[in-house]
N, C-alpha and C positions, 0 to 999 in steps of 0.2 A: 443732882441731875434728874430729868423728868423720866424715871425709869418706869412709871405707870404706862407710858406709851408702848413699851416694848411688850408688856403682858397683854396689851389690848390687840396686838397683832394676831396672836393665836386664837383669841376668842372670835376674831372676825369670820373665820372659816366655819364656825358652828352656829352663828346667829343670823337672823335675817334683818337686814338694815332698812330702815324707812327714814325719809326725811321730808320736811315741809319748808325748807329754805326757799325763798323767792328771789334768788339773785342768779346771774349768769356771769361769764367771764369772757373777755376778749383780750387777746394777746398777739403779739407778733414783732416783727422787725421793720423799722421805718427806714427807707432808703431814699437817696436823692435820684435825679435823672441819670447820674453816672454809676448808678447801682452800688453806691457807698452807703454805710450806715449813717444815720443822722442823730446826733446827740442832743439832749436838752430840748426835745420836743415836748411841749405841754399838752397832755391829752386829758380831757374832762368830759364828765357826763353828770348832768345835775350837780350836786354838791361834791362829788368824788373826783379827785385829781391825782394824776401821776405824771412822771417824766421818763422819757427814754434814756437809757444808760450809754456808756461809750461804744457799745456794739449796736445801738439802734433799737434794742429790745425794750418793750414795755408790756404791762400787765395791769388790766383795770376791771374792777367789778361793776357791773350794770345791773339795773332792774330786769327781771325776767317777765316773760309773758305780756309785754307791752312794748310800744315803740320807743326805742332809746335813741337819742341823738347824741353823737359823739364828735367832738371838736378837736382837731390837731392843728396847734398853732406853733410857729417857730419865728425867732426874731428876724430872720433873713429869707424865709420861704413863705409862699402863699398858704393860706388856710385850707383845710380839708375838713368837710363836714359830711357825716354819713348818718343814715337812720336805718335801724334794723330791729328785728324782733327775735329774741332767743328764748328758749323754753327753760324751765328751772334746772339749774345745775349744768347747763349746756356750756361747753368751752368751745370757742371759735378762734381761728387764726385769721388776722387780717394784716397784710403787709403793704401799707400804702407807700406810693412814690410821691414825695413832695417836689413841687417845681417852684422856680423863682419867677415864673411868667404868668401862670394862670391859676385861679382859685378853683378847687373842685367842691362841687356841692350836689346833694341829691340823695335819693333812697338808693342804697347799694345793696345788692344781694351779696352777702359774705358767705363764702364756702369755707367749711372747717377744714382746714389743711388736707384737702381731699386727697393728694397724691400719696401722703403718708399714710392716710386711713385705709385706702383700698390695697396698699402694698403690704400693710402690716408691719410697718417700719417702726422701730424703737428710737426715739430721739433722746440723746444724752447731753445735758448741759455742760460746756466746756469748764465752768467754774467748779462743778462737781468732781470733774476729772482731776482737776489740779489739787484738791483738797483731801480726797479720800486716800488714806495711807495704803501702802503695799510694798513688798520687797522690790517689786518692779513696777512702781507707779506709773499711771499713764492710762491710755484708752483701753489698752488690753486688760488692765487690772479691774476696770469697771465691767467689762465684757463678762469676765468670769464670775460675776455675782448675778448674771441674768440666767434664767431658766433655759436649759438646753444647751448651754455653753459650759464646757468642762476643762479643767486643767489641774493636774496634781504636782505642778512644778512652779514654785514661786520664783525660781531664777530664770524662767523663760517667759517670753511674750506671746508664744504660740498657744493656740487653743484649738479645741475640737468641738464641732457643733452637730448635735443631733446624730451622732454615730459616725460622722465623717472624720478624717484624719487632719493634719496640720496643712497639707498640700491642697485642701479642697475649699479654701476661704479666698474669696476676692477682696481685695483692699484698693480703693481709689482715693486719690487726693485731687481735689479740683477736676474730677472726672478723668484722671490719668492713673492708669494701672501701675501699681507698685510691686516691685520685686524684692526678693530676699536672697541672701547668700545661699549657696548650695550645700556646702560641705559640713556646716555646723552640726555637731552631733551632740552637744551637751548644752543645757540652758545657761550654764555659767560662763559659756563662750560667746553668747549672743550680744552682750552689751546692751546697745540702744535699740529701741523700736524705731522704725523709719519715721513715724509721725511725732512731730514735736508739739506737744500740748500747749506750749507757750503761744503757738501760731494759729490755733485752731479757733474757728468761729462756729462751726455746726458739725454734729456728729450724728449719722444715721445708721441703723444696723437692722439687717433682716436675716433671720435664721432659716429661711426657706420659703419656696414658692415665689421667689422674686420674678420681676418682669423680664422680658426679652431683652431690654436695653442693657442689661448687666450680662457680663461675659460668661465664659464657658467653665464654670466650676459647679460642683455638686452640692455644696453645703450652705454657704452664707455670703453676704455682701456686706462690707463696711465701707460707708460712703462719707468721706471726710471733706470739709470745705475750710480753706484757710481764709482769714479775715483780710479785708482791705482797709488799711489805716485810713483815718480821716485827720489826724494830727500827730504830732511827735508824741511818743511814749516810749517807755522802757520798763523792763521787769527783770528781776533778779532772784535766783534760788540757790541756797548753798546748803549742804548737809554733809554728814560724815560719808555719804555715798557718792558724792560728786556735786556738781552745780551746773547752772544754765544761766544764760543772759539772752534776752530778746529785745530788739529795738525797732520801733515804728518810725518811719520817716515819710514826709509828703512834701512835695515840691510846692513853691509859692503859687503856681498857677492851678494846682490840684490835679494836674494831668498825670503826674508821676506819683507812685507811692511804692513802698517796699517795707517789707517785714523780714527781718533776719534773725536767726537764733543760733547759738553756739551752745554745745553741751559737752560735758565730760562726766565720765561715771567710772567708779572704781568698786568692784564687788568684794573686795578683800574682807570688809566687815561682815558680810554674809557667809562667804566661803570659809572664813576661818571659824565659824561656829559649827561645821560639820565635823564628822567623826574622823575624817582623814586629816592628819597633820601635814601641812604643806608649807612650802615657800612659794608664794602665789604673788605675782606682780601683773595684774591686768591693766590695759589701758584702753578705754573705749572713748572716742570722741568723734564729733560730727559738727559740720556747719551747713545750714540750710537757709535758702533765701526764696521769696516769692515777690516778684517784681511785676507791678501792674502799670499799664500805660493806656490812658484814654485818648486815642488820636482823633476822635470825633464823637459826636453825639451817638452815632450808630456802630462805631468800630472800636473794639477793645482788644488789647494785647496783654499777655502775662507770660512770665518765665518762672518755672519752678526748677531749683537746682539744689543738689545735695551731694556733698563728699563725706564719707565716713571711713573710719579706721578703726579696727579692732585688733589690738595686739594682746595675745593670750600667752603668758609664760607660767608654766606649772611644773612644779617639782614636788611630787608626793614624798612623804617621809614614812609615815606609819598609819595603821588603821587597826581598830579593834571594834568588832561588831558583836553585841550579844543578841542572841535570838533563841527561838525555841519556845518551849512551855515551862511552866512553873515545875512540873514534875520531871521534864527533861530538858534543862537549859544547856545551851551550846554557845561556843565562842569561836569567832574567826579572828585571828591576829595575822596581820600583814605587815612586812617591812619592805620598803621600796628603795630602788635606786634608779637614776636616770631623770629624764625631764621631758616636757612637751612644749614645743614652740609653735604656735599658730598665728597666722596673720591673714585677716579678711579685709580687703579694701574695696569700697564700691564707690562708683561715679554715676551720677544720674542727672540729666538735664531734659526738660520739656519745655516746648513753646505751645501755647494756646492762643488762638484768636477767635473772637466772636463777632459776627456781623449781623446787625439787624436790618434785614433787606426792607422790611416794612413792619407794620404793626402785628402782623399775623405770620411772619416768616422769619426765622433766624437760622443761620448756618454757623457751624463751628469746625475749625481745623485744629487737630492736635497731632504734634510730632514729638517723639521722645527717644532718648538713647540711654540705655543702661549697660554699665560694664562692671564686673566683679572680678577681682584677682584674689585667688584664695590659695592658701598653703597650709598643710598640716604636716608637721614633721614631729615624731616621737619615737623614743626608745625607752621604755619603762620596764625594769625587771622587778618582779614581786616574788617574795618568799612568804609562803602562807603555812599556817597551822591550824587545823580544824580539830577541835576537841569537845568532850563532855565535860561539864562543870560539876563539881562536887556541891550537890544541893542538900546535904544532910546537915541540918542545923545543930551546931555543937561540935561538929568535926574540925579538927585542927587546920584541915585543908579547905574549909568552907569557902566557896567562891572562886577556888583555883581550878585549873584543868586537871582532872583526875585520869582521863583516858583520851589519848590521841587517836583520831579516826583517819586523819589525813595529813600528810606532810608533802609539800611539793613547791615547785616555782613556776612562774610564768614569765614569758618574754614577749612584750607586744612591740611591734615595729611598724612605722608608717612613713611613706614619702609621697604624699598626695599633693597634686598641683592642678588648678582649674583656672582657666581663663574663658569668660563667657561674654559676649557682646549681643545685646538684643536691641533691634531698632523697630519702632512702631510709627505708622502714619495712618491717620483716621480722620474722616469727615462725617459730620453729623448734621442733621436737619431737624427743625421743629416747626410744624405748621398748625395754626388754628384754622380748622376748616368747619364753617357752620357751628354746630354745637359740640363738635368733638375736636380732639388733638391727635395729629399724626407725628410720629417720631421715626427716623431712620438712621442708619449709620453703615459705613463701609470701612474695614480696617485691614491694613497689611502688616505682618510681622515677620521679621528675619531673625532667627536665632543661630548664632555662630558659637560653637562651644568646643574647646580644647581641653581635654581631660587626661591626667595620667593617675592611675590608681596602683600603688604598691603598699600592700598590708600583709603582714603575716603574723601568725601567733604560734609559739612554741610551749607546750606544757610538759613539765617533768614531775613526776610522781614518785616519791621514795627512790629516786635515783634512775628511773626508767623514763625514757621519753615516751609520751602518750601519742598514739597515732589517732588521727580521725576515725570516728566509728563508722564512716561510710565505706572504709576499705574492707574488701572481702579476703580474708586470710585463708590460705590453703594449708591443710595439715597443722593446724594451730595447736600444738600440744605443750606450750610453754607451761611451766619452766623446764620440763624434761628435755625438750629439744630447743636449742637456741634460735631465736628469730634472726634470720640473715637477709632479711628484705631491706629496702632503703628506708631510711629515717625521713618522714614527711612532716611538714608542719601541720599542727592541728587545724589551722586555718591559713589559706594562702590565696589572696586576691591580687591578680596582676592583669592590668588592662590599659590600653591606650586608645581613646576615642577622639576623633576628629569629625564632627558632624554639623551640618547646617539643616535647619528646619524652616520651610517657607510656609507661612499660614495666611489664608485669606478668610476673613469673616464679616458677617453683616447681619443686620436686623431690621425689622420694620415692626411697629406696634401702633394700635389705635386705641384711644380712650375716649369715653363718653359718660357724661353725668346726665341722668334723666329721672323720671318719676314713674312709679308704679302705684296708682291711687294717690295716697297722700304720703307715701314713703319715698324717700330719696334713694336712688340707686346708682352705682357706678360699674361700668364695665371697662375691661382692659383685655385685649388679646394681641398676641404677637408671635413672631417666629424668628429664630436664629438659624444661621447656617455657618458651618465652619468646614474648611478644606485644608489639609496640610500634607506635606510631602518631606520625607526625611532622606538626606543623602550624606554619605561618608566615604572615606578612603576605601573601606571594605564593605560598606552596607548601603544598600539602595532599596527603598521600599516604594510600593505603589501608592499613589494618591488615594487618601481616604476623605470621605465627606460625611458629615452628620447634619441632620435637621432636627431643631428643638422648638415645637410649638409650646406655647405657655398662655395661660389665662387667669384672669382674676374677676371675682364678682363680689360686690359689697352692698348691703342694704341697711338703711338706717330707718326703722319703723316709726311712725308717727305715734309713739307711745309716751306716757307720762314719764317712764323711766328712760333714761338716756342710754340707749344701747345700739351698737353697731355690730352686724354679722358679716363675716367674710368667709369666702371660699376661694382657694387658689390651687393651682396645680399645673402639671405639664410634664413634658419630657425634657430632661436635662442631661447633657452630655459633658464629659471632661476629656477631651483630646489629651494624649500623654504629653507632659513636659518632660524635659530631659531626665529628671531624677526618677520618673515613672518608667522610663525606657530602659534604664540601666538595671539588670538583674543582680542577684546576690553575688555573682562572679565578677561584676564590674563590666559586663559586656552589654553593649546597646542591642536591644532587640527592636529593630525598626518597624516590624509588622504589628507591634502592640496596638491593640484597638483601644478606642475611647471607652471608658467605662460609661454606663447608661444608668439613670435613675429616673423612676416615675414618681413625682411628688404629688401628695394629696394633703391639704392643710385646711382645717375648719377652726375658725376662731370667733371669739366674741369679746368686745370691749364694753364694759359696763361702768359709767361714770356716775358718781353719786357723792353725797356729802356725809361725813361722819364727824362728830365734835364741830359741827358748822364749817368744816374745812374740806376742800376738794380731794377726792381719792378716785382711783381707777383700778379695776380688776380686769386684767387681760388674761384669757383662757385659750389655749391652742392645742388642738388634737391633730397628730400628724402620723402619715405612714409613708414610707419610701420602699420601693421595690427596685433592687439593683441587679443588673446583669453585667456580663463581661467585666467582672470585678478582678482588679489587679491586686491580689493579696500582698500583704506586707508585714513586717515585724517592726516593733518600736524599741530602740535603745536610747533611753532618755529622750531626746528629741530628734534622733536620727532615725529615718524611715529607710528601710531596705525592701524593695519591691521584688515580686517573682517575675513580673514583666510577662506573664503568660495568659492573662485574661481567663483563669481556670475556675472561677467561683462565681456563684450567685449569692446574693445577700438581702437582708431587709433591715429596716429600722423603724420602730414605732414607738409613740410615747405621748405624754401629755405635759405641757407647760403651764404654770400659773404664776403671775406676778401681780402683786398689789403694791401700788405706790401712791404716795400722797403726803400730806403735811401731818405725820404723826406728831411732830412738834411744830408749833405755829412758826410759819416763815422759813421751814427747811423742807427739803424733799428727801424722803427715805423710801425703801421698798423691802419687801420680802419676797423671795422666790422659791418656787418648788418645781421639780422636774422628775419625771419617770422616764427612762429610756431602756429599750431592749433592742440590741443589734446583733445579729448572728450571720454567719457565712457558711456556705456549703461549697467545699473546694473538691473538685473531681468527683462529686458525687458521694463523698464519704459520710455525709451527714452535716447537720448544722451544729456549730460551736460558736462560742462568744467571739466576737471580734475584738481587736486590741483597745478599741474605745468603747467597750460595752460598760457604761458608767452605772446603770440602773437608777440609783436614787441620788437626788441633789437637792440640798437647801442652802439658801444664802440669804444674808441679811446685811443691808447696806443702811446705815443709821446715822443720822446727824442730831446733835443736841447742844444745848447751851445752859450755862447756869443761870437760872431765873433772875437772881439778884445781881448777878455779874455776867451780862450777855457777851462781854468781849472774851470770855473763856468758853471755848467751844470743843465739842467732842466729836470725833469721826470714828465709826466702827465698821469694820469690814469682815464679816464672818462667813466662812464657807465650810460646808460639809459634803463630802462625796463618798459614796460606797466604793470599795476597792476595785480597781481595774484588774483585768487578767494579768498574771505576773510573767507572761512569756514562757519561753523554753530554751533549753541549751542549744548550742550551735548544732546543726545537722539533725536535731531531734524532731520527731513529729509533733506538731503542736496539739494534735488530737490527744496525745498522751499526757499533756501538761495543762490542765485547766484549773490550776489553783489561782487564787486571787491575792492581790496585795491587801494589806489592812487598810481600813477606811481613812480617808483623807480629812483631817480636821485642822482648821486654821482659823485664827482670830488676830487681826491686825487692828490696833487702836491708836489714834492720834489725839493729842491734846494741844490746843493752840490758843495763845494769848495774843488778841488783836490789839495792837497799840494804836493803829491808825486805819480807818475804814472810810473810804470815800463816800459812803451812804450815811454816815453818822453826823454830817453837818460840818460846821466850821472847825478848822483845826487850830487849837490855841497856842500850841508850841510853834514858833516861828521857825525853828531850826528844821522843822519837818514839814513846812508849808507846801512844798512841791510834790509831797508823797500822797499817793491815792491810797496805798495800802502798805502796812508794815506789820508783820506777825512773826512770832517766835513759837516754834512747836516742838513738842516730845513726841516721837513715835515709838511704839513697841511692836515688834514684828513677832509673830507666833507667841501671842500673849500667854497662853497656857502651856507652852513648851512641849507640844505634841511631837512625837516621833512619826514623821510621815516619810514613806518610802516611794521613790520614783520608779526603780526597776529592781530586778534581782541579779545578783552575781551568783553563777552556778559553780559550785566546788564539788568534785567528785571524791567519794570515799575509796581509797585505794583497795580496802579489803572487800567490802560489799558491792562496790561499783555503783552505788547509789549516788544520785545527784541531789546536792542540798541547795536550796534557794536561800541565799543570804541576802536580806534587803538593803539596798542602798539609800540610806536615810538622807533627808533634806536638812535644811537649816533649823537650828534651835532657836531659843528666844534671843532676840537682838534688839538693842536700844539705838535710836537715832535722834539727833537734833537737827532741826530744819529751820532756816531763816528765809522768808519771803518778803519781797518789797516790790511796789510798782510806783512809777512816776507818771 
């Protein structure tokens, strides 16, 4: 393997790079008049030639600092000829639209993917998403390798961005907002991400300072576009963790097209590697389709639908956790009885239509319905023993429990049911006005939620029922005088909530490209408004309204070095969703305010060449000031809010990412992030927030054997410093500021490619219809690191101390994966 490239990554940050290459690069996606990708377009400049692939994508090197003429030709479409001048190492994006009626020719001013440049958007190639290994492979798996994006739970698709939590991230598919189930409390219950990577054409991600056209969340935007098929195709993936099938279909007249994917996943392979012995039979499956109809040259329709079912049946048997230090080792042994049966069913449908009124005005209508039916039922009885381990080398009882500090039992019970229906209607407009662009949108949302919460926990220690510490005992002189008060569960949550929320939101924004001297500049300014009102059987709140102005500025100086500078910011609001309205007692607090965050982001993109290959270094410095903060606790992936807006907070940090061809023909990157986020609740002072990650390092690397290029290597490595470890129930978090151990994980995949559609003619007639066929071996958690997600708190009956016992995640796991494309 080309391991010398790995070493070069670290030298980059300590040396100054110079280059004398005299080439530039143009790339993009070629579309037809129906906005569909065009395959097998011949693109040439002088003696350099390439072809567009099945998604319409092309990439071509051209001479720099001189007029270059580029010709696009296709067997059934008219030729396009453009001329342009690019500077050394400059990369530009040009997305031509080829017609069957008229030939296009002339000098064209090509703008470098201006929208994504000024937004600070990270674009991720779908092929990279499908190849990089991970216990929960997919788009979220790649996001976790980006700076500023953190997660210490390989069983979960949820992620935190720059100090925010899991509920602060926007996700769009084809401009349609996506929702998740409400009750899921554990990563191993999640099953499948909504996004089916087999259907994806484009993935854009913004970690902050995003434009007004994106919705009302505080942290990030994930904007996904599904592809429109241009001919029949199919793909298949199968592994020990499940499988998927996707089919592309196109009608004879090309007006109808559809792409459909079916997925199934079973996490038993991963869960069985954890320290808790279980009988575990999960079942996660979904079907998703995207149907497109071109009714005329100006009018397009599409339908996006998804049905998913997550069945989670869990029967724990036993657990042993070794923790403590070398000098004072301890062990927690637990034996279980009972089981958990959960069921999460979601149904989603959306219709989108686009009408091109004229060349400078486009209007879109989007309507969607989302329903989730969720059930959490469990009764789990645990008997535990907490003891000190004999660490005396040579002792006859070495490694055994020498002294028992706590014996007890715990009974957890839940009967939780939720039924939520969310309906959206939205109109959006796009105008080209003189040298600028105007965008606007109006949206109405109605959320109807019916929720019943019944949860209680009883703790018994050495034969005595433990009352919650919040009780005030009068004349408590036990054991001399017996306790005669009522026995109360250690935790007891009971609530029934029937609520509806009506929301009206809208935005308007303006964009302009101009010049300051010889430097190119981009401006963007906009504002969002959001009004909502909550009603229920016993709760009615007054209407609340927020206004969120946002702006972006980018400048590309006319320097020899290819650099771009960006500054973005604004006021961001997050009106409370249902989960944020419900407090720790399960009761909806209708007057909960929107959390507010002021963003400031300064960034720089530096494109250059190293080893004669293209690279880019992206640096971002950010600061967030938050008010009306709704504090919360995290238990695995379950968030419980205080719903009282009692805190202020801040988040600050720096993100660095270097990406490029460390190995010729492949994209890799290395990321580094520093984050500090703290909150001040009720004026008590600043303490670390639950997502205070501090340091993050990630490496995503692709390689191949030089003499056998069909054998490929994919490496996904993440290191995060430890998160705050939380606190026991009813405890003051200001008294518990310990942290979990650092999160270290490396997933590696080896793949043997038998058929590659880019390798030329297929000699074996048996596989003549295959575009791709590969067999891979994946090793998750390569170095078998013990990573903890949360702490279990156990009380010593004698000293009444609370011990934080880490809940460890998965160990080393092997997986075999087969992929094929037709």
